[in-house]
Each structure stands twice: as C-alpha cells, then as structure tokens.
C-alpha positions in Angstrom: 81.5 99.8 131.7 77.8 99.3 132.1 76.2 100.5 135.4 75.3 96.9 136.3 79.0 95.7 136.2 80.3 93.9 139.2 82.7 95.8 141.5 85.5 93.3 140.6 85.0 94.2 136.9 85.4 97.9 137.8 88.6 97.2 139.7 89.9 95.2 136.8 89.0 98.0 134.3 90.7 100.6 136.5 93.9 98.6 136.8 94.0 97.9 133.0 93.5 101.5 132.1 95.9 102.7 134.7 98.5 100.3 133.2 98.0 101.9 129.8 95.6 99.3 128.4 92.1 99.5 127.0 89.4 97.7 128.9 86.2 96.8 127.1 83.4 95.1 129.0 82.8 91.7 127.3 79.2 92.4 126.2 80.2 95.8 124.9 83.2 94.4 123.1 80.9 91.9 121.3 78.7 94.8 120.2 81.7 96.8 119.0 82.9 93.8 116.9 79.5 93.1 115.5 79.1 96.8 114.5 82.6 96.8 112.9 81.9 93.6 110.9 78.6 95.0 109.7 80.1 98.3 108.6 83.0 96.4 106.9 80.5 94.2 105.0 78.8 97.4 103.8 82.1 98.6 102.4 82.7 101.5 104.7 85.9 103.2 103.7 88.5 102.7 106.5 91.0 105.1 104.9 88.7 108.1 105.1 88.8 109.8 108.4 86.1 112.3 107.7 88.2 115.4 107.4 90.3 115.0 110.6 93.6 116.7 110.6 96.8 114.6 111.0 97.1 115.9 114.6 93.4 115.0 115.3 94.0 111.5 113.9 97.0 111.1 116.3 95.0 112.3 119.2 92.0 110.0 118.3 94.3 107.0 118.1 95.8 107.7 121.5 92.4 108.3 123.0 91.3 105.0 121.6 94.4 103.3 123.0 93.2 104.4 126.4 95.7 107.2 127.2 94.7 110.0 129.5 94.7 113.6 128.2 97.9 114.2 130.2 99.6 111.1 128.7 98.6 112.2 125.2 99.9 115.7 126.0 103.2 114.3 127.2 103.6 112.0 124.2 102.8 114.7 121.6 104.6 117.5 123.5 101.5 119.6 123.8 99.4 120.8 126.7 96.5 118.8 128.2 94.3 121.7 127.4 95.3 121.4 123.7 94.4 117.7 123.8 91.0 118.6 125.2 90.5 121.0 122.4 91.5 118.5 119.8 89.1 115.9 121.3 86.3 118.5 121.3 87.0 119.3 117.6 87.1 115.6 116.7 83.8 114.9 118.5 82.2 117.9 116.7 83.4 116.9 113.3 82.3 113.3 113.7 79.1 114.1 115.6 80.1 111.9 118.5 79.2 112.5 122.1 81.4 110.2 124.3 84.8 108.6 124.6 83.1 105.3 123.9 81.8 106.5 120.6 85.3 107.8 119.8 86.7 104.3 120.5 84.0 102.6 118.3 84.8 105.0 115.5 88.6 104.3 115.8 87.9 100.5 115.7 85.7 100.9 112.6 88.4 102.9 110.8 91.1 100.4 111.7 93.1 102.8 114.0 93.2 100.2 116.7 92.8 96.4 116.8 90.2 94.6 118.9 91.3 91.6 120.8 95.0 92.5 121.2 96.5 91.4 124.5 97.5 94.1 127.0 
C-alpha cells in the first residue's frame, strides 16, 4: 500500500489479507505485471529459484500468498521463529529487503498468479 492510499483502501487491504487473500494496490499491481512481462520477454528462467532450498521455496510461496508467519508455521508444522529465519535466509540469498520484493520475485518466478480472484 502506498502512503497516499485512501483509508477505505487500507480497510479493504486489511480485510483481504485477514481473509487469507493477497491485496495489491492497483497502481502497484500494474507495475508488478509490467516488470514480470519485461523479465519474461528477456527470457528470465522461471524454473531457477536462485539456490533456495525446498523448504525456503515453500515458505516463499506462502509468504507471497499472503499468509502470516504464524499461518505458515501452522501449515508447515514448524515454529513462527523458524519461518522468520527462513524468510531472513531467503531475503539474504536473493538480496531482497521487503515482503513486497519477495512477492514480486515470486510472481516473476511463477510461484503465484497475478489476477486470480480471492
């Protein structure tokens, strides 16, 4: 969400995420799709996940799907602290600095689909 977002958009985002969905602000979604199309046109290899372990790939997909650390922990039968460590490892390996960058990466690699209905 950009800082300039309307309060109603923030409420919608919170409700969507709370319900297990992923909320992307429309102008940011356009940017993500444009970035994805540009990288696909350049032939970026979707299958390569830059040295992530299977567990890190699972955690990354669940983060990108909008799950909280606790929800991920529950689903994978691990602790929330372990999820946090996996996320830190993923971010370090990929040189990413935010959850948004993780989602963009997951979209580029085809781990989640843009435009699916919640």
